[in-house]
N, C-alpha and C positions, 0 to 999 in steps of 0.2 A: 413504537413498532415501525412506523414509517421511516424513522431516522435510521434504524438498522438496515432496512431494505435499501435506502438511498446510499448508505455507506458501503454495503455489499456491491451495489451497482457501480459505484465509483471505483472500487478495488478491481472489479472485473474489467472495467474500461481501461484502467491503468495497466493491467496485465496485457491487454490487447495492444495498447500503444507501445509498451516496452518491448513486446514481441516484434513489432514492425521495425522499431528503431534499432534494436539489437541485431536483427537480421541484416540490416543495411550496413551497420558498423562492424559486423563480424564478432560481436561480443556474445558469449553464451547466454542463453535465455535464463539459465539457472541463476546467474548473478543478479538479474533483474528481480526474480522471484525471491531471492534471499534478501535483497534490499527492501522489497515491499513487506516481507515478513518482519524485518527489523523495525520498519516504520509503524506498521499496524499491529505489531505483536503485543504481548502482555506488558512490556515495559516501554513501549513506543509512544507515539503521539496520541493514539487513541486512548491509551490508559490514562495519560495525564489529562486529557480532555474530559473523560468521564469522572475522574476524581475531583475535578474542579480546581486543580493546581494552575496557577498562573505561570509558574516556571516549569520548563521542560527539562 
């Protein structure tokens, strides 16, 4: 349970960091959220980590 809370906090922190970086670079924030969705989505890094696969 604590692991899911920690993962959620890390994702929210990454969203805040990407928001600040993208506003300085002029990149739309939507691209950052799409990137985070691909990384932490059902087929991303989190899914490989939960299934125990060593290969991503």
